[in-house]
N, C-alpha and C positions, 0 to 999 in steps of 0.2 A: 631567443625569439621563439614563441610557441607557434608551431605549424598550424596553418588554417586549411580547412577543407572547403571546397566549393561544390555547387551543384554540378558544374561541368565535370569536376573530377569524379564525382559519384557516378555520373552517367558513363564517362569514358572508361572508368575502371570496370563497371559492370559489362559494358559492351566488349571490352578487350578480353575479358575472361569468358563471357558467355557465348558469343557468336562463333568464334573459332571452334570451341568445344562442341557446339551444336552442329556445325557443319561437318565435323569429323564423326559425329555420332548421330546422324540424322535418322538412322534406322535402329529399331530395338535389337539388342543382341540376344542371342539364345540364352534362356535362363534368367533374363532380367526381371526384376520386380517392378512392374509398371503400375501406374494409377490411371487406368482407362475410365471412360465415363460410365461404362456398362453397369452391371445388371441389377441385382435385386437386394432388398433388405428385409430383415425381420427384427423388430426391436422389442426389447424388454426394458421399459423405462428408459433410462439414459444410456444403457449399455447396448451398443449396436452390434448385432450379430451379422455375420457376412454370409451371403449365399452368392457364390461367384467371387468376383474380386472388386466389387464396388462398395460404397458406403462402409468403408473400413472403420474400425474403432479408432477414433481420433485421439483419444487420451486428453484432448484439450476441449473442455466444455464451453469455454468463453466464445469460440468462433461460431457457435450455433449450428454449424453444418458439419457433417461427418468427413471433414477434410483431413487427410493425413498430415501430421505436423510438418513433414518434409515439403509439403505443397503450400504451406502458409507463408506468404511473402513478408514476414516480419520476425523479429527476435522475440523469443518467449522462453520462460523457464517454468518447469513443473516441479513441485516438491510434494511427494506422496506422503500418506499417513505412515507408511513404513519408515521413510526417512525421518519424519518427525519423531517417531518412536526411538529409532536407533541413535539419533543424535541428541536426544533429550531436549528438543526444542520446545519452549514454552511460550514464545511470543512471535508475532510477525516480524519484529525487528531482528530476531536471530536468523530468520529465513533470509531477510534482506542482506545481512552481513555476508552471506555466501552466494549472492546473486549479482552478476555483472551489470553495470550500467545504472544501478540504483544504490542509494545509500539512505540512511535514516536522518531525520531531523528530530529535535527534542520533543516537539509537540507540547511544549509548556508543561510537561510532566503529567498530562491528563488524557492523552490521545495518541493513537497511531498517526505518524506523519512520515511520509516517504518522499524522497527527492528522486523523481523519475527523469533520468538524463538531464539533470540540472533544473527541473521544474518541481518545486515543492508542492505537495498536495496533502490535504487532510480529508478529501471527499471522494477521491477516485477509487473507492472500495465497493465491491459487489459481492453478493452472496447468491450462489446459483444463478449468476448472470443478471441479478436484479440489484439496482442501486441501493447502497447502504451508506448514506453520506453523513450521518451524525458523527460527531467527534467523540470517540471513546476507544478503549483498548479492547480488541476483539479476541475472544478465546479460540483455542484450537481443538478442544476436546471432542467435537462432533464432526471433524473434517475428514473427507476422503483425500483431498489434495488442495494445494494452493497454487494458483496460476498467476504469473506475473508477465504481462504483455508490455513491451516497450513501443514507444512511438504513439502519435495521436490515434485514437480509436473511436472517433465520433460515429462512424457508420454503425457500429454494433452497440455502442454505449451512450451516445448522445453527448451533451455538453460536458466539458471537462475532458478527462482522458488526454490531457495536453502533452504529457511526456510518457504516459503509460497508465495502466490500470492493474489492480490486484483483485482477483476473483477467488472467493472461497467456495469450494464445492463440498456440500454437506453429505453425510452418510444417509442412505435411504434404506428402507426395509428390504430384506432379502427374501424373496419368495421361495417357499419349500425348504427353508433352513431354520433350525433352532440352535442358537449358540449364545454364549455370554462371555464376558471378559472384563478386565479392569486393570488398574494400576494404582499402586500406592508409592509415593515418592517423598523424600525429604532431602534438603540440602544443608550445607555447612553453615548457612546463615540462620537456619531454623525454619525456613519456609517449607511447608508440606502441602501435599495435594492428594486427593483420591478421586478417581473417575471410573465410570463403568459404562459398558456397552452391551446391551441385551437385545436379542432379536428372537421373536416368537412367530413361527409360521408352521402350521401342520397341513398346508395345502399350497397349491400353485395359484390361489386366488387372492390371498390376503397375507400380509406380514405386518407385524407391529414391532417397532424398534424404539428403544429408549437409550439415549446418551445423557449422562449427567456428570457433573464435576463440581468439586468443592476445593478451593485453594485458600490457604491461610498464608498471606503474603509477608515476606520479610526480605531484607537485603543488607548491604554493608553500610548503609547510611543511617545516622541517628534519626530517631523519631519515625522511621518508615515502618508502616504496617498496613494491613488491610485484609479484605476478604473478597473473594469472587465466587459466585454461584452461577452455574449454567445448567439448565434442564431442558432437554429437547426430545419430547416424544414425537414419533412420526408413524405414519401408516402408508403402506403401499397396497393398492387394491387393483386387481386385474378385473376390469369391468367387461371383459370379453377377450377374444384372441388378439384383437388389434388395439385395445385401449388400456392404458395404465393411468391411474390417478395416484399422485403422491400428496399427502397432507402432512403439515408440520406446524407445531407450535413451539416456540423457544422463549424461555424466560431467562433474562440476564439481570443479575444484581451484582454491582461492583462498587466497592468503596476502597479508597487507598489514600495514603499520604502523598501530597504533591511536592516534588523536589525539583527546583529549576536550576540546580547547579551552582557554580561558584563564579567569582568575578575574574576579570582579566586585568593585568597590570600595565605599566607604562610601555612594555614591549608588545602589548596586544595579545599576550598569551595567558592562559589560565594561571593564576597564582598558586603554585604547588604548595606553598606554605599554608594555604587555607583549604587544602583538599578535604579535610575532615569537618569543615564548617558547613552547617546546613542553614541556609538563609530562609527560614520559615518558622511558623508557629505550629507546634505539634497539635494544637487544638483547632487551628484555623487554616491550615494548608491541607485541603482534602478534596476528593472527588466522590460524589455519590451519583450512581446511575441505576435506574431501573427501566428495563425495556421489555416489551411484549411483542413478539414477532410471529405473525401468522403467514404461512405460505401454502399455496395450492398449485399443483402443476398437473395438467391434463395432456397426455400424449395419445394421439390416435393415428394409426396407419390407414390411410384411405385406400391405398393399393400397395403393390410391391415397391413402387418408386416414389410415392408421395406420403408425406407425414406432416401432421399439424401439431403444434404445441401451444397451449395457452397457459399463462402463468398469472396468478393473482397474489399480491403481497400487501400486507398491512402491518405497519410498524408504529408502535406508540412508545415514545422515548421521554423520560423525565430525568433531567440531568442538572446538577448544580456542582460547580467547582469554585473553590475559594483558595486564594494563594497570595502569599507575600514573596517577594523576590528582590534580588539585588538589582537596582536600576543604575547605580553609578558607584565608582570606587576611586578614592584619591590616595595613592600610596604615600604621598608626602605627609598627609595628615592622618593616615590610617582610618579614614572615615568611609563608611559604607552607607550609601543612600538606599533606602528601602521604599518600594512601592507595592501596591496590591489592589485587589478588587475581588468581588464575588460576582459570578456570572451564572445565569440560569437559562436553560433551554427546555421548552416543552414543544415537542414536535410530533406530528402525525403524518405519516407517508402512506398514501394508497397508490399502488402501481398495478396496472393491468397491461399485459403485453401478449402478443400473439405472433407466431411465426409459421409460415408454410414453407416446407423444404421438399424439393423434388429433384429427381435425376431423370434426364430424358435426352434424346438425341434429335437433332435437326440435320438431316443429311449426314455428313461425315463428322459433324461437330457434337461433342458431348457437353452437357450442361449440368451443373449443380446450382439450382436456383434457390435463393432465399428471398422471401417477401414477408415483411413484417410491419407491425405498428405497435406503438406504446403510448399509454396515457398515464401521466403522473399528476397527482394532486397532493400538494404539501401545505400544511398549516403549521406555522412555527411562531411561537412567542418567545422572545429573548430579551433579557435585561442585564444590565451591568451597573453595579454601584462601586465607586472607588473609595479608598481609605480617606479618612479625615482626621488629622491630629490637632488637638486643642492647643498645641504650643507653636503652631506654624500657620501663618496666614496663607502661604502658598503650598500648604500641605506637604512640606518637606521637613524631616527631622533627622538628626544625626545620632547614630548609635555606634557602640564599640564592639570589636570582635577580637578575641584572643586566639591567635592561630595555634597555640599549644594545647588548647582544649576546645570543647564544643559546647559551651554554655550559651548556645544561640537560640534559646527559646524566645520566639518573637511574640509580638502582639497578635491580636486576634483576627477576627473575621475581615478579610481584605476587601474593602469596598471603596476605597478612594486613595488619595495620593501617597506622598512619600515621607519617609523619616530617615535620618542619617545616624549611624552608629559609629563609635570609635573602635578601630581595630586593635588598639593597644591594650585593651582590657576586656574582660569577659562581657559579652553582650548580654544585656538584661532586657528582655522583652517577652512577655507571656500574658495571654489572656487580655490583649488589648491595652495593657499597661506596661510601660517600659521606661528605662532611664537613658536619656540622651547623652551624647558625647560631652556636653557641657554640664552634665550632672542633674539637669532638670528632669522631672517626671512628666511623661507624656501619656495621654490617653487617646486611643483611636476609636472612632465610630464609623459606621458605614452609612453615612447620610448623604453622600454626594452622588446623585444619580447621573450616570454617564449617558445611558441611553435605555430606552424601552420601546421595542418595536414589535408589531404584529404583522406577520408576513403571510400572504397567500400566493402560492405559485401553481400555475397550471401549465403543463407541457404536453403537447401533442406531437408525435413523431411518426413518420412513415419512411420506410427504407426498402431498398431492393439491391440485391447483389447477385451477379452471375459469374460463376467460375466455369470458364469455357475451355475445353480440351480441343485446341485447334488441330494438333497432331499428337502422336504418341510422346513427343518430346517437348511440346510447347503448349503451355496453359496461360490463359489470360484471366485476370480478375478485374471486374469493373462494377461499380455501384455508386450509390449516393444515398444520402439521408436528408430529409427535410424536418426541421424542428421549429415549432412555434412555442416560444418561451414567453409566458405572460406573468408578470410579477406585480403585486400590489403591496406596498409597504405603508403601514400606518405608524407614524411617529406619535406615540400616545401622549407624551407630555405636551406637545405642541398642537395636538389634534390635526396634524398635517398628513394628508394622504397623497402618496405619489405612486404613479403607475408607469410601466413601460412594457412594450411588447417588441420582442426581437424575433425575426424569422430568418433562419440561416439554412443554407444548403451546404452539406459536407460531402465532397466527392472522395472516392477511393479508386485507385487503379494499381494493378500489379501485373508483372510479367514473370513467369516461371519457366525456365528452360531446364529440361531433363536430359542431359547427354547420356545418362544411365539411370536406371530405375532407382538407384540408391543415392543419386546426387541431384541436387537442384541448385540452380543459380537464379537469383531473383533480383528484381528492382521493383520498388513500390513508391507510390505517392499517396498521401492522405492529408486531410485537413480536419481541424477541430476548432471549437470556439468556447469561450467562457464569458458569460454576461458580466457586465460591470457591477452587478450586485455581489459578485464573488461566489466562492464555493458555499458559504454558509448564509447567503442572503442578508448580509449585514445591513445594507441600506442602498438606496439609489439617490441619496441626497445631493444637493448642490449640482455641480457640473456633471455628475454621473448620470443625471436624468437625460442628458442629450448625447451621451457617448455610446457609440456602437460597441458590441462585444470585442474583446481581444480575440484575434484569430491566430491559429498555429498551423503551420504546414510542416510536413515531414517527408523527406526524401531519403530512402534507404536502399542500399544494394548489399547483397550478401550471398553466401554459399552455405548450403546444408549438405552434409555428407554422412550417411549412415554406414559406418565401416562394416558393422555386422548387425544382427538383429537387435542387439542391446547396447550399442555404443554409437554415439552421434557427435558430430562436430558442427558448430555454427560459427561463421565469421561474418560480421556486418560492419558497414561504414554508413554513417547517417549524418543528417543535418536537420535541426529543428529551428524554424524561424518564427518568431513572434512579431505580430503587427499590432501595435497598441495605439488606438486613437487617443489623442490628448489635446487639451485646450492649448492653443498657440500662445506661447509665452509673450509674443510681441503683439498679439491681437486677440483679446479675450473673446471676441465675437466669432472666431473661426477655429478650426481644428486642424491638426496635423497628425500624420500617422508615423510613428517611430518604430523602426524595425530593429530587432536584435536576434542573435542566433546562438545556438550551441551546436558544435560538431563533435563527432567522436567515432570511436572504433570499438567493437566488442568481439570477444572470442570466448566460446563456451564449449566445453567437452563434458559429456554426461553419459554414464552407462557402465557396462561391465567390460573392463579391459581384458580380463581372462576369468575363467571359472574361480569364484571365490574372492575376486578383487573388483570392486566397483569404485568409480571416481566421479566427482563432480567438481569441475574447475572452471573458473571464469576470470577474464581480464577485461578491463575497459580503460580507454583513454578518452578523456573529456576535455573540451576546450570551449571557451566562449568569451565574449567581451560585452560589457554593458554599453548601451547606446542611449543618448538622449537627443533632444531636438537639435543640438549643435553637432551631433555625430558621435563617432566612437569616443569613449572616455578614457580608454586605457585601463579601466578597472575590470576585474574578473567578477562574474556573478558569485554570490555567496553559495556556500555548501556545494561547491563544484570541485572535488578532488581531481587532479589531473590523471593520476593512475590509481586504479583499484585492482587488487588481485586476491583470489581466494581459491582454496583447494581443500577438498575433503576426501580422504581415502577410507574405505571400509573393507576390511580383510577378514575372511572366514578362515581362521587358523586351523580349526577342526570342525567337525560337524556340529559341535555344541559351543565352541568358544570363538569369539570374534573380537577384533579391536578396530578402533577408528582413530585417525589422526588428521587434524585440520589446521589450516593457517589462513588468516584473513589479514590483508594489508590495505591501508588507506592513506594516500598522500595527504599532506596538509591542505587545508582549504580555508577560505575566509568565512568568518562568522557573520560579518555584516557587509552590506554593499559598498560601504566606504573603504573597505579593504584595510581597516585599521586594527581589526581584531582577527586573530588566527587560531584555528583549531589545529594543533600539531599532528604530524603524521604518526601512525602507530602500526604495529604488527602484533597480532595476538595469535597464540597457539592453543588449540583445544584438543582434547583426546577423549576416548571412550573405550569401554570394554564391557562385554556381556558374556554370560554363561547360561546356557539352557539346561536347567536342572532336570527338566523332563520335556516331553513334547508340549506340555501345557504351561510350564512355568519358566520364566526368565528372570535373572537378576542382572542388573547392569549399573555401571557408574559412568557418569559423564563429567569430565573436568573441563572447566573454562578458565582461560588465562593461565595456562600451565606454568609460564615463566614469571607470574606475579608482576606483570608490567603495569605501571601507572600510566593510564591514557585517558583521553577525553573523546568519546565516540561521536558526540553530536552537540548541538547547541540550539538555542532559539534566538538570542540576540547577544549583544556585546558582552554583557556581564552575566550570562546564563549558559555556562559550559558544563555539560554533564560529566560527572566523575564516574568512570567505569568501575565495575566490581573487580577486586583483587582475585587471586587464586581461590577458586571455590569448586566444590564437587556436589553432584546431585546423585543420590542413590535411589534406585527404583526396583520394585518387584512387579512384574507383569504376568497376568494369568489369563488363560482362555480355556473354556470348557464347552 
């Protein structure tokens, strides 16, 4: 029987730990590092310099206030650019592999998709704190750090953020410095990349920086290839002693083969005999993305204790992805059913936000106040065409697969339904023409329109948060956010216009007890919501017109302990509850609210254990049960591994030579909500080594899957389990001047 957590248990455990400790340490000890409300700040862009002992550098940009991490009442993980470099990380998924409480979903082979504490998301991504909700793979070439916050985060980020958010912090111009650097890398699959970082500044008033990257993609799967280009020029301008303006333009161009993995068998597990089969057409399984992103950030110090930040963002995205995938598999007849479609998205996002941050005192109370607002205007045209086979009235055709080889070139441009292939002989499908299991020739076309919608979304948000220092050892966080979400969806083929407006208030509260300056014990409560149009505004058709948003509540209690300046431990217990309004199965004219929840525990250790040895380790336990109108179902939510563990060790053997060793483990989880398909547990071992040839040049090798284990890291649906890469190595030369 899997243990269950309850809200009462969360509160009791927090109180039992916190209040005795607080009573025994109600007065600060000599030499303690405290976080008082006091004094002054001087900022240079986003790097907060300290005068006195307030407005300390937070390291975490997502929280919008200069709050030390130890005083933030929730779990979070930061991965710096140095860690990305040392560990040879090339994707957000590799960061997630070593982060507690989160795991990856397949994302249909064309997008980043993360499961935050059991909640799958393709839209809870942010760049410099600004929403970045289009579905695509995000590059890392221009990042200062990646921040992953767990638990609902609506107060700071608005809708979504139901299980967590991921924020990318980009590199900015460095005033008064001129430098350059870059990296050339190649791996054993033949993938190679080149990237550069150049900063030019001959004064304290202006700096210009260029980050650029080119990647030629390859991996262990047949037909896979692609290219990714990223160009990001930025400028930082000091408009006065108290004002900084950052300007940025980013161009992203990405094309790649889409691979949606392999089928599962009668036992519900991936069929290992078909591990080398690619269920796709090399000409028609593809992603094409072109994006133009403009960002401006203006920061002004009104006084020593008050600061204003205004951010403007405009993004223009043009994306098309086309894919065939296995929809069903019959081991008895060795027939694989294929389905497919082509999907387009043209989206423009305009976002304007402003924050006022201040520190002040009212009597004996210290305050860090955040007042802000945000306006979002989104225009999105999206369409989908399904496959259509001339041999099948119901758009289903059967094809064959030979597990001893991979002649699985499929038919072409995926825009409508299904075809079935025979797994006893080589699959024959290429360029929209294929041979079925019964020997007939079939031709596919993309003439079956699934949907075409034009969406307009306007969101207006206002929020306020106060971090109150009641005493030296007791802080309170209280705040709330109001969102007005107005959506208009035009179903173009039917000329049917539907609208809905949701207005939601999302509260947040936290209690932080500081028995010592380097220890905090916290409890927090927060809420978030997701409109019924979904993350990508698919539609509000039918009964969705009348349904209120899904709401999420999070209750979390934990301990943060900074052993030393560079080593910290976080332990947290949490519960996320989802309330989903649904049409009553017994009365179509009324609604019921169905509640379900996920509970868990997280443990994270990060920092320098001793000089020359740093570690990043995490463990999470996750539990949950699906609930419907009849109550608990006994079924576990999909993509919810019970146990996940990871550890990365980095050791400086000498002043110039270092090694790294890591391990990541994930328990088995269910691929589907019916719990009939299983993603097996796996353990992967990674390693690295580097040598500094000089102060300016480093050579390194990063090895993934050191034991050459066959495993399946994630999935999208029952017959789409990803096949992970075997033993592989990446070699890189990094320089700086």
